[in-house]
Structure formats: structure tokens, C-alpha cells
LOVEX-228174 format. One record per residue (C-alpha): residue number from 1; residue in three letters; x, y, z. Coordinates in pm, 1 decimal. Example, Ala and Ser with C-alpha at 12.3 -4.5 7.8 and 13.67 -1.06 7.14 Angstrom:
# residues 2
resi: 1	resn: ALA	X: 1230.0	Y: -450.0	Z: 780.0;
resi: 2	resn: SER	X: 1367.0	Y: -106.0	Z: 714.0;
# end
This chain:
# residues 267
resi: 1	resn: MET	X: 1711.3	Y: 14463.9	Z: 14387.1;
resi: 2	resn: VAL	X: 1623.0	Y: 14191.2	Z: 14138.1;
resi: 3	resn: LEU	X: 1523.4	Y: 13882.7	Z: 14334.6;
resi: 4	resn: MET	X: 1515.7	Y: 13617.7	Z: 14063.1;
resi: 5	resn: ASN	X: 1729.3	Y: 13305.7	Z: 14114.7;
resi: 6	resn: LYS	X: 1852.2	Y: 13391.0	Z: 14464.9;
resi: 7	resn: ASP	X: 1922.9	Y: 13087.4	Z: 14680.8;
resi: 8	resn: ILE	X: 1782.6	Y: 13147.6	Z: 15029.2;
resi: 9	resn: GLY	X: 2020.3	Y: 12887.0	Z: 15173.9;
resi: 10	resn: LEU	X: 2316.4	Y: 13098.2	Z: 15059.4;
resi: 11	resn: LEU	X: 2153.0	Y: 13413.2	Z: 15195.3;
resi: 12	resn: PHE	X: 2115.4	Y: 13242.4	Z: 15532.8;
resi: 13	resn: GLU	X: 2476.7	Y: 13123.7	Z: 15537.5;
resi: 14	resn: TYR	X: 2609.4	Y: 13468.6	Z: 15451.0;
resi: 15	resn: ALA	X: 2417.3	Y: 13627.9	Z: 15739.3;
resi: 16	resn: ARG	X: 2463.3	Y: 13340.3	Z: 15987.2;
resi: 17	resn: SER	X: 2736.5	Y: 13520.7	Z: 16182.4;
resi: 18	resn: LYS	X: 2485.2	Y: 13801.1	Z: 16258.9;
resi: 19	resn: PHE	X: 2201.9	Y: 13568.8	Z: 16360.8;
resi: 20	resn: THR	X: 2060.5	Y: 13563.0	Z: 16711.5;
resi: 21	resn: THR	X: 1889.6	Y: 13257.1	Z: 16860.2;
resi: 22	resn: THR	X: 1559.8	Y: 13401.4	Z: 16736.2;
resi: 23	resn: ASP	X: 1698.1	Y: 13444.6	Z: 16383.4;
resi: 24	resn: ASN	X: 1812.0	Y: 13081.8	Z: 16379.4;
resi: 25	resn: LYS	X: 1460.2	Y: 12971.5	Z: 16475.0;
resi: 26	resn: VAL	X: 1317.7	Y: 13166.7	Z: 16181.5;
resi: 27	resn: ALA	X: 1579.3	Y: 13025.2	Z: 15942.1;
resi: 28	resn: ASP	X: 1517.1	Y: 12668.5	Z: 16060.8;
resi: 29	resn: TYR	X: 1144.0	Y: 12709.0	Z: 15991.7;
resi: 30	resn: PHE	X: 1204.6	Y: 12792.4	Z: 15627.6;
resi: 31	resn: LEU	X: 1489.6	Y: 12544.8	Z: 15578.4;
resi: 32	resn: ALA	X: 1236.3	Y: 12279.1	Z: 15675.3;
resi: 33	resn: ARG	X: 1028.7	Y: 12395.9	Z: 15374.4;
resi: 34	resn: ARG	X: 725.9	Y: 12477.3	Z: 15587.8;
resi: 35	resn: PRO	X: 421.0	Y: 12638.9	Z: 15420.0;
resi: 36	resn: VAL	X: 391.0	Y: 13010.2	Z: 15338.1;
resi: 37	resn: LYS	X: 180.9	Y: 13204.7	Z: 15590.6;
resi: 38	resn: THR	X: 108.6	Y: 13561.8	Z: 15694.8;
resi: 39	resn: ILE	X: 357.4	Y: 13733.6	Z: 15922.5;
resi: 40	resn: GLU	X: 119.2	Y: 13698.4	Z: 16218.8;
resi: 41	resn: GLU	X: 74.7	Y: 13325.0	Z: 16156.3;
resi: 42	resn: LEU	X: 450.4	Y: 13277.1	Z: 16114.9;
resi: 43	resn: ALA	X: 521.9	Y: 13461.1	Z: 16438.5;
resi: 44	resn: ALA	X: 275.0	Y: 13240.3	Z: 16625.4;
resi: 45	resn: ASP	X: 405.3	Y: 12915.0	Z: 16472.3;
resi: 46	resn: ILE	X: 773.4	Y: 12995.2	Z: 16527.2;
resi: 47	resn: GLY	X: 721.4	Y: 13156.9	Z: 16865.7;
resi: 48	resn: VAL	X: 874.8	Y: 13495.6	Z: 16784.8;
resi: 49	resn: SER	X: 745.1	Y: 13849.7	Z: 16731.8;
resi: 50	resn: THR	X: 648.6	Y: 13993.1	Z: 16393.7;
resi: 51	resn: ALA	X: 924.1	Y: 14254.9	Z: 16439.5;
resi: 52	resn: SER	X: 1179.0	Y: 13972.2	Z: 16474.6;
resi: 53	resn: ILE	X: 1071.7	Y: 13829.8	Z: 16139.3;
resi: 54	resn: THR	X: 1108.3	Y: 14171.0	Z: 15973.2;
resi: 55	resn: ARG	X: 1457.4	Y: 14215.4	Z: 16123.4;
resi: 56	resn: PHE	X: 1548.7	Y: 13865.5	Z: 16003.7;
resi: 57	resn: CYS	X: 1457.0	Y: 13957.4	Z: 15645.8;
resi: 58	resn: GLN	X: 1670.4	Y: 14271.4	Z: 15665.5;
resi: 59	resn: LYS	X: 1967.7	Y: 14079.0	Z: 15801.9;
resi: 60	resn: ILE	X: 1972.7	Y: 13858.2	Z: 15491.9;
resi: 61	resn: GLY	X: 1973.3	Y: 14161.9	Z: 15263.8;
resi: 62	resn: LEU	X: 1602.2	Y: 14198.1	Z: 15183.7;
resi: 63	resn: ASN	X: 1366.0	Y: 14484.6	Z: 15258.8;
resi: 64	resn: ASN	X: 1072.8	Y: 14297.5	Z: 15408.2;
resi: 65	resn: LEU	X: 887.0	Y: 13967.4	Z: 15441.0;
resi: 66	resn: LYS	X: 710.7	Y: 14016.6	Z: 15108.3;
resi: 67	resn: GLU	X: 1042.5	Y: 14004.6	Z: 14922.0;
resi: 68	resn: PHE	X: 1152.6	Y: 13702.7	Z: 15122.3;
resi: 69	resn: LEU	X: 830.4	Y: 13509.6	Z: 15061.9;
resi: 70	resn: PHE	X: 862.2	Y: 13575.8	Z: 14688.8;
resi: 71	resn: LEU	X: 1201.9	Y: 13405.2	Z: 14697.0;
resi: 72	resn: TYR	X: 1085.1	Y: 13133.3	Z: 14929.4;
resi: 73	resn: GLN	X: 786.8	Y: 13043.6	Z: 14710.2;
resi: 74	resn: GLU	X: 1022.3	Y: 13018.0	Z: 14412.2;
resi: 75	resn: GLN	X: 1234.3	Y: 12773.0	Z: 14612.2;
resi: 76	resn: LEU	X: 928.5	Y: 12565.3	Z: 14700.7;
resi: 77	resn: ASP	X: 809.1	Y: 12564.5	Z: 14340.6;
resi: 78	resn: SER	X: 1151.2	Y: 12450.9	Z: 14218.6;
resi: 79	resn: ALA	X: 1151.8	Y: 12129.1	Z: 14422.6;
resi: 80	resn: ASN	X: 1130.5	Y: 11948.0	Z: 14087.2;
resi: 81	resn: PRO	X: 1251.6	Y: 12216.3	Z: 13846.2;
resi: 82	resn: LEU	X: 1274.7	Y: 12181.4	Z: 13471.9;
resi: 83	resn: ALA	X: 1624.8	Y: 12109.9	Z: 13349.1;
resi: 84	resn: LYS	X: 1820.7	Y: 12432.1	Z: 13297.2;
resi: 85	resn: PRO	X: 2184.5	Y: 12539.4	Z: 13314.4;
resi: 86	resn: GLU	X: 2316.1	Y: 12546.3	Z: 13671.3;
resi: 87	resn: ASN	X: 2476.6	Y: 12884.3	Z: 13616.5;
resi: 88	resn: ASP	X: 2156.3	Y: 13068.1	Z: 13519.7;
resi: 89	resn: GLY	X: 2143.8	Y: 13227.6	Z: 13864.1;
resi: 90	resn: LEU	X: 2503.1	Y: 13346.2	Z: 13837.5;
resi: 91	resn: HIS	X: 2434.4	Y: 13497.5	Z: 13496.3;
resi: 92	resn: GLN	X: 2140.1	Y: 13683.5	Z: 13648.0;
resi: 93	resn: ASP	X: 2365.0	Y: 13816.8	Z: 13925.9;
resi: 94	resn: TYR	X: 2613.1	Y: 13944.3	Z: 13666.2;
resi: 95	resn: PHE	X: 2328.4	Y: 14111.4	Z: 13481.7;
resi: 96	resn: ASP	X: 2206.9	Y: 14274.5	Z: 13804.9;
resi: 97	resn: VAL	X: 2552.2	Y: 14417.7	Z: 13875.3;
resi: 98	resn: LEU	X: 2582.0	Y: 14553.2	Z: 13520.2;
resi: 99	resn: GLN	X: 2235.9	Y: 14708.4	Z: 13538.7;
resi: 100	resn: GLN	X: 2328.0	Y: 14882.1	Z: 13862.7;
resi: 101	resn: LEU	X: 2647.1	Y: 15013.0	Z: 13705.6;
resi: 102	resn: LYS	X: 2455.7	Y: 15155.2	Z: 13411.0;
resi: 103	resn: HIS	X: 2238.5	Y: 15364.2	Z: 13640.9;
resi: 104	resn: CYS	X: 2490.7	Y: 15477.9	Z: 13902.4;
resi: 105	resn: LEU	X: 2801.8	Y: 15575.6	Z: 13702.6;
resi: 106	resn: ASP	X: 2814.1	Y: 15953.9	Z: 13660.8;
resi: 107	resn: SER	X: 2984.6	Y: 16066.6	Z: 13340.4;
resi: 108	resn: ASP	X: 3061.9	Y: 16410.1	Z: 13489.2;
resi: 109	resn: ILE	X: 3245.6	Y: 16250.1	Z: 13782.9;
resi: 110	resn: ILE	X: 3432.1	Y: 16018.1	Z: 13545.4;
resi: 111	resn: ASN	X: 3537.8	Y: 16322.5	Z: 13345.3;
resi: 112	resn: GLN	X: 3647.3	Y: 16504.8	Z: 13661.3;
resi: 113	resn: ILE	X: 3860.4	Y: 16213.0	Z: 13782.9;
resi: 114	resn: THR	X: 4022.0	Y: 16144.9	Z: 13444.8;
resi: 115	resn: HIS	X: 4120.9	Y: 16510.6	Z: 13413.4;
resi: 116	resn: ALA	X: 4270.8	Y: 16490.1	Z: 13762.6;
resi: 117	resn: ILE	X: 4467.6	Y: 16180.6	Z: 13655.7;
resi: 118	resn: ALA	X: 4587.1	Y: 16366.4	Z: 13346.4;
resi: 119	resn: LYS	X: 4728.4	Y: 16658.5	Z: 13544.5;
resi: 120	resn: HIS	X: 4895.2	Y: 16454.5	Z: 13821.8;
resi: 121	resn: GLN	X: 5205.1	Y: 16245.0	Z: 13766.3;
resi: 122	resn: ILE	X: 5198.9	Y: 16080.0	Z: 14108.8;
resi: 123	resn: ILE	X: 4887.8	Y: 15890.9	Z: 14216.6;
resi: 124	resn: HIS	X: 4829.2	Y: 15712.8	Z: 14547.1;
resi: 125	resn: VAL	X: 4556.4	Y: 15449.1	Z: 14552.6;
resi: 126	resn: PHE	X: 4422.5	Y: 15365.2	Z: 14899.5;
resi: 127	resn: GLY	X: 4235.5	Y: 15037.9	Z: 14943.9;
resi: 128	resn: THR	X: 4229.5	Y: 14731.0	Z: 15167.8;
resi: 129	resn: GLY	X: 4143.2	Y: 14366.8	Z: 15095.7;
resi: 130	resn: PHE	X: 3969.9	Y: 14312.6	Z: 14762.1;
resi: 131	resn: SER	X: 3988.8	Y: 14685.9	Z: 14692.5;
resi: 132	resn: ALA	X: 4368.1	Y: 14664.9	Z: 14708.9;
resi: 133	resn: LEU	X: 4356.4	Y: 14396.0	Z: 14438.0;
resi: 134	resn: ALA	X: 4158.5	Y: 14636.5	Z: 14220.7;
resi: 135	resn: GLY	X: 4418.9	Y: 14900.8	Z: 14306.1;
resi: 136	resn: ALA	X: 4687.7	Y: 14675.0	Z: 14160.4;
resi: 137	resn: ASP	X: 4493.0	Y: 14668.0	Z: 13834.3;
resi: 138	resn: PHE	X: 4474.4	Y: 15049.1	Z: 13838.4;
resi: 139	resn: LYS	X: 4852.5	Y: 15062.8	Z: 13891.9;
resi: 140	resn: PHE	X: 4921.6	Y: 14821.4	Z: 13606.7;
resi: 141	resn: ARG	X: 4704.8	Y: 15011.3	Z: 13360.1;
resi: 142	resn: PHE	X: 4802.6	Y: 15368.9	Z: 13435.9;
resi: 143	resn: GLY	X: 5162.7	Y: 15279.9	Z: 13514.7;
resi: 144	resn: ARG	X: 5201.8	Y: 15171.9	Z: 13153.6;
resi: 145	resn: LEU	X: 5086.5	Y: 15517.7	Z: 13049.1;
resi: 146	resn: GLY	X: 5366.8	Y: 15688.6	Z: 13238.3;
resi: 147	resn: LYS	X: 5198.0	Y: 15752.6	Z: 13573.3;
resi: 148	resn: PHE	X: 5369.5	Y: 15668.9	Z: 13901.0;
resi: 149	resn: VAL	X: 5109.4	Y: 15478.1	Z: 14100.6;
resi: 150	resn: GLU	X: 5156.6	Y: 15367.6	Z: 14460.8;
resi: 151	resn: VAL	X: 4899.2	Y: 15128.5	Z: 14611.8;
resi: 152	resn: VAL	X: 4862.7	Y: 15169.5	Z: 14991.2;
resi: 153	resn: GLN	X: 4695.5	Y: 14860.1	Z: 15136.5;
resi: 154	resn: ASP	X: 4659.8	Y: 14915.6	Z: 15513.4;
resi: 155	resn: THR	X: 4513.8	Y: 15192.8	Z: 15726.1;
resi: 156	resn: ASN	X: 4833.1	Y: 15243.9	Z: 15928.9;
resi: 157	resn: SER	X: 5023.6	Y: 15329.0	Z: 15611.5;
resi: 158	resn: MET	X: 4740.2	Y: 15553.2	Z: 15494.7;
resi: 159	resn: GLN	X: 4760.3	Y: 15747.3	Z: 15821.0;
resi: 160	resn: MET	X: 5134.6	Y: 15784.2	Z: 15770.8;
resi: 161	resn: TYR	X: 5103.5	Y: 15898.2	Z: 15409.3;
resi: 162	resn: GLN	X: 4834.2	Y: 16157.8	Z: 15482.5;
resi: 163	resn: ASP	X: 5086.8	Y: 16389.1	Z: 15647.5;
resi: 164	resn: ILE	X: 5354.6	Y: 16369.6	Z: 15376.6;
resi: 165	resn: LEU	X: 5139.5	Y: 16401.4	Z: 15064.8;
resi: 166	resn: THR	X: 5109.5	Y: 16741.2	Z: 14899.0;
resi: 167	resn: THR	X: 4881.2	Y: 16901.9	Z: 14640.8;
resi: 168	resn: ASP	X: 5114.2	Y: 16758.2	Z: 14375.9;
resi: 169	resn: ASN	X: 4973.0	Y: 16416.3	Z: 14464.8;
resi: 170	resn: LEU	X: 4639.7	Y: 16269.2	Z: 14362.0;
resi: 171	resn: VAL	X: 4465.6	Y: 16021.8	Z: 14592.7;
resi: 172	resn: ILE	X: 4205.9	Y: 15768.6	Z: 14478.7;
resi: 173	resn: VAL	X: 4031.5	Y: 15571.3	Z: 14753.5;
resi: 174	resn: LEU	X: 3874.4	Y: 15235.1	Z: 14667.4;
resi: 175	resn: SER	X: 3618.4	Y: 15115.7	Z: 14922.4;
resi: 176	resn: LEU	X: 3298.0	Y: 14938.2	Z: 14824.8;
resi: 177	resn: ASN	X: 3120.7	Y: 14992.3	Z: 15159.8;
resi: 178	resn: ALA	X: 3322.9	Y: 15298.4	Z: 15267.1;
resi: 179	resn: GLN	X: 3253.7	Y: 15226.1	Z: 15633.8;
resi: 180	resn: ASN	X: 3608.5	Y: 15227.4	Z: 15770.9;
resi: 181	resn: ASP	X: 3626.9	Y: 15514.2	Z: 16022.4;
resi: 182	resn: ASP	X: 4007.6	Y: 15538.9	Z: 16007.4;
resi: 183	resn: MET	X: 4000.4	Y: 15574.5	Z: 15629.4;
resi: 184	resn: ALA	X: 3720.6	Y: 15831.7	Z: 15659.5;
resi: 185	resn: LYS	X: 3940.4	Y: 16045.3	Z: 15887.3;
resi: 186	resn: VAL	X: 4228.1	Y: 16019.6	Z: 15639.1;
resi: 187	resn: VAL	X: 4004.7	Y: 16130.5	Z: 15350.4;
resi: 188	resn: LYS	X: 3875.1	Y: 16426.1	Z: 15551.8;
resi: 189	resn: ASN	X: 4227.4	Y: 16534.2	Z: 15644.7;
resi: 190	resn: LEU	X: 4354.1	Y: 16508.6	Z: 15286.8;
resi: 191	resn: THR	X: 4075.5	Y: 16718.1	Z: 15135.1;
resi: 192	resn: ARG	X: 4104.7	Y: 16969.0	Z: 15420.5;
resi: 193	resn: ARG	X: 4466.7	Y: 17018.2	Z: 15316.0;
resi: 194	resn: GLY	X: 4365.9	Y: 17078.1	Z: 14953.1;
resi: 195	resn: ILE	X: 4472.5	Y: 16738.7	Z: 14818.0;
resi: 196	resn: GLU	X: 4239.8	Y: 16606.7	Z: 14548.8;
resi: 197	resn: THR	X: 4095.9	Y: 16285.1	Z: 14690.9;
resi: 198	resn: TYR	X: 3842.3	Y: 16084.8	Z: 14493.1;
resi: 199	resn: LEU	X: 3638.7	Y: 15794.7	Z: 14626.7;
resi: 200	resn: ILE	X: 3511.0	Y: 15497.0	Z: 14426.7;
resi: 201	resn: SER	X: 3238.7	Y: 15328.5	Z: 14630.2;
resi: 202	resn: ALA	X: 2889.6	Y: 15180.1	Z: 14630.4;
resi: 203	resn: ASN	X: 2789.4	Y: 15382.0	Z: 14937.9;
resi: 204	resn: PRO	X: 2679.2	Y: 15739.0	Z: 14858.9;
resi: 205	resn: LYS	X: 2603.9	Y: 15827.6	Z: 15222.6;
resi: 206	resn: SER	X: 2931.1	Y: 15733.0	Z: 15391.1;
resi: 207	resn: LYS	X: 3155.7	Y: 15969.3	Z: 15584.8;
resi: 208	resn: MET	X: 3418.9	Y: 15919.3	Z: 15316.1;
resi: 209	resn: SER	X: 3176.3	Y: 16025.8	Z: 15044.1;
resi: 210	resn: GLN	X: 3085.8	Y: 16339.1	Z: 15238.2;
resi: 211	resn: SER	X: 3453.9	Y: 16438.8	Z: 15273.5;
resi: 212	resn: ALA	X: 3597.2	Y: 16333.0	Z: 14936.1;
resi: 213	resn: THR	X: 3653.3	Y: 16577.3	Z: 14651.5;
resi: 214	resn: ALA	X: 3398.2	Y: 16369.3	Z: 14458.7;
resi: 215	resn: THR	X: 3261.8	Y: 16015.3	Z: 14468.1;
resi: 216	resn: LEU	X: 3224.5	Y: 15783.3	Z: 14170.7;
resi: 217	resn: LEU	X: 2948.2	Y: 15538.0	Z: 14254.0;
resi: 218	resn: THR	X: 2969.7	Y: 15181.0	Z: 14133.2;
resi: 219	resn: SER	X: 2757.8	Y: 14867.4	Z: 14175.5;
resi: 220	resn: SER	X: 2697.9	Y: 14722.2	Z: 14519.5;
resi: 221	resn: LEU	X: 2699.4	Y: 14352.8	Z: 14604.5;
resi: 222	resn: ASN	X: 2401.5	Y: 14237.0	Z: 14809.4;
resi: 223	resn: GLY	X: 2269.3	Y: 13909.0	Z: 14933.4;
resi: 224	resn: GLU	X: 2390.6	Y: 13605.5	Z: 14744.1;
resi: 225	resn: GLU	X: 2664.8	Y: 13791.0	Z: 14556.3;
resi: 226	resn: ARG	X: 2830.4	Y: 13873.1	Z: 14889.4;
resi: 227	resn: THR	X: 2878.0	Y: 13501.7	Z: 14969.6;
resi: 228	resn: GLY	X: 3157.0	Y: 13493.2	Z: 14713.6;
resi: 229	resn: MET	X: 2956.9	Y: 13388.6	Z: 14408.2;
resi: 230	resn: ILE	X: 3080.6	Y: 13710.8	Z: 14247.5;
resi: 231	resn: SER	X: 3429.0	Y: 13845.1	Z: 14317.9;
resi: 232	resn: ALA	X: 3406.0	Y: 14143.4	Z: 14551.2;
resi: 233	resn: GLN	X: 3650.1	Y: 14349.4	Z: 14344.7;
resi: 234	resn: LEU	X: 3434.7	Y: 14326.5	Z: 14028.7;
resi: 235	resn: PRO	X: 3243.4	Y: 14655.8	Z: 14082.2;
resi: 236	resn: MET	X: 3574.7	Y: 14834.7	Z: 14141.4;
resi: 237	resn: LEU	X: 3731.5	Y: 14684.2	Z: 13830.6;
resi: 238	resn: MET	X: 3434.3	Y: 14791.4	Z: 13619.3;
resi: 239	resn: ALA	X: 3463.4	Y: 15149.4	Z: 13747.4;
resi: 240	resn: ILE	X: 3837.5	Y: 15145.2	Z: 13671.3;
resi: 241	resn: ASP	X: 3758.0	Y: 15017.3	Z: 13320.8;
resi: 242	resn: HIS	X: 3542.3	Y: 15324.5	Z: 13260.6;
resi: 243	resn: LEU	X: 3807.3	Y: 15561.1	Z: 13396.2;
resi: 244	resn: TYR	X: 4074.8	Y: 15402.1	Z: 13180.1;
resi: 245	resn: TYR	X: 3857.2	Y: 15404.1	Z: 12868.1;
resi: 246	resn: HIS	X: 3768.3	Y: 15769.9	Z: 12918.5;
resi: 247	resn: TYR	X: 4128.1	Y: 15865.2	Z: 12996.1;
resi: 248	resn: VAL	X: 4259.0	Y: 15705.5	Z: 12677.5;
resi: 249	resn: SER	X: 3978.9	Y: 15868.9	Z: 12479.2;
resi: 250	resn: LEU	X: 4084.3	Y: 16210.7	Z: 12611.6;
resi: 251	resn: ASP	X: 4436.6	Y: 16177.2	Z: 12475.5;
resi: 252	resn: ARG	X: 4491.2	Y: 15940.9	Z: 12183.7;
resi: 253	resn: GLU	X: 4866.8	Y: 15981.6	Z: 12234.9;
resi: 254	resn: THR	X: 4836.7	Y: 15756.8	Z: 12538.5;
resi: 255	resn: ILE	X: 4751.6	Y: 15467.3	Z: 12307.6;
resi: 256	resn: LYS	X: 5092.6	Y: 15504.7	Z: 12141.9;
resi: 257	resn: ASN	X: 5256.5	Y: 15495.0	Z: 12485.9;
resi: 258	resn: TRP	X: 5065.7	Y: 15179.8	Z: 12572.8;
resi: 259	resn: VAL	X: 5158.0	Y: 15012.1	Z: 12243.0;
resi: 260	resn: SER	X: 5524.2	Y: 15100.2	Z: 12296.5;
resi: 261	resn: THR	X: 5526.2	Y: 14906.8	Z: 12623.6;
resi: 262	resn: GLU	X: 5414.8	Y: 14600.0	Z: 12428.3;
resi: 263	resn: ALA	X: 5702.5	Y: 14622.2	Z: 12179.5;
resi: 264	resn: PRO	X: 5963.7	Y: 14426.9	Z: 12385.3;
resi: 265	resn: PHE	X: 5721.4	Y: 14134.6	Z: 12417.9;
resi: 266	resn: GLY	X: 5662.0	Y: 14112.9	Z: 12043.8;
resi: 267	resn: LYS	X: 6024.3	Y: 14039.9	Z: 11959.0;
# end
């Protein structure tokens, strides 16, 4: 993970709901802009164990104290920073997400999913929260190309649909973390019954990923991005962009269909 321009205050606030009393003591030490020390010296000064400091760093989305101290020193050094655009950090976050996407998108999986979309007329998109918003974008795009797309936004409905869908249906599951156990059971049941079920996620080791027909990996959001600085549906939308682009490239006739849907608005 690229650490440049991360605001430790935002990292703390994001993780605050997971903090213990010990974690709050560690956070308060650094919010007071106290000097950088070794982990043993910090533990003695704060009155906690070295293991507690390591766990604290992991709770705010970092791997270890070394990564945290790199960020912290940057914050100390920027007490009187040179004038620069306030959104430099946000631009860096966008760049990080795009760099992740470049390395995790699998062209073979994209090809597999777009061919599945081509051969199925009815597509069900499963996703909750921000993923459901991305599902609406999928419906808008592919609906204009003649596909019937149904977005299912809650797990109760997903559990209901799993028993009535057939192999004539295609299921695409949108879940950035892919940690919902109920959705994982639905995915396992669908693929067990021979229904093509593709997952778009940032988590390659989830139960959903293990059960899905295939998983298209997209960027994850860590640390500061997860405070809301970057919209949580962005990685999903970027993956959908690639699917749509590849789908249209497969069949140029689809462009004519898309243009025809624009005709009434041009009059």
C-alpha cells in the first residue's frame, strides 16, 4: 500500500469504533504529536505492551509500526508545510486505486464473464449497500443493449431468488469485501445447481470467491479511502467499465443498439 499523503487523524477516526481503551491511549499519544521512539520506548511511555502497539497499527489498516511511524513523521514534518493544493492527497488515493486495478484485473476472467453475458438474456445482479448502487449502473448499461437485468439488493431476496433461478439465468455478485456469510451460502448453492455465478470483489480469499464460477478482482479501499474520501462503489464501477468495454468490443452490433436508444432524445 502506498503510504504517501495519508492523514493519521482520519485513519484513527475510521478505526475508532474498533478501539479498546488501550488503543485510545496509543492514539492519544500520537495525536499529542509526541516524539518518535522505538516500540519498546513507546510501550513504556504509554504504559501498554509492544503487542498492543502492533495490533493498534493493524487496526488502522497498516502492517506494522514501521509503516505507521513513516506516516507519523510525515505529519510531524508537515507542521509548517509548503503551500500545495489541498486535494493532492486525494489525487494520490485515486492513483493508488487505479494502480491496484491495473495489477489485479484478469483479462481472461473479463473475457469469461463477457461471454457469459453475451449468451444469457436474463441477468441477476446481487449486491447490498454501495454495491447495489454499482449494480444499478450495470443495469442501466446492459439494459440498453437488450439485456434484462434485475438488481437484488438485500440478502432475504437473494435467498428467495436462489431457489427459483435456473441455468438460463446468469448471476453477478458485487461485494467488495465478500464477507457476508448469507451471500456466501447463496453463491455456493447457485453454483452447486449449475448456475453461472460470477463474483466481483477485492477479496480473493473469501468463501464467495471459493464457491463462485470465477472471481474478477478489483481494487480494494484501505485506510483513509474507507473514511469516505473515495466513494466505496468506485472499484466496482471501474470493473463494470472494463466488462462493458470488452462486451461492446466483442460485438460491434451492440453499439448500433446503444445508439438507437439515444435517438428519441435527439429529436
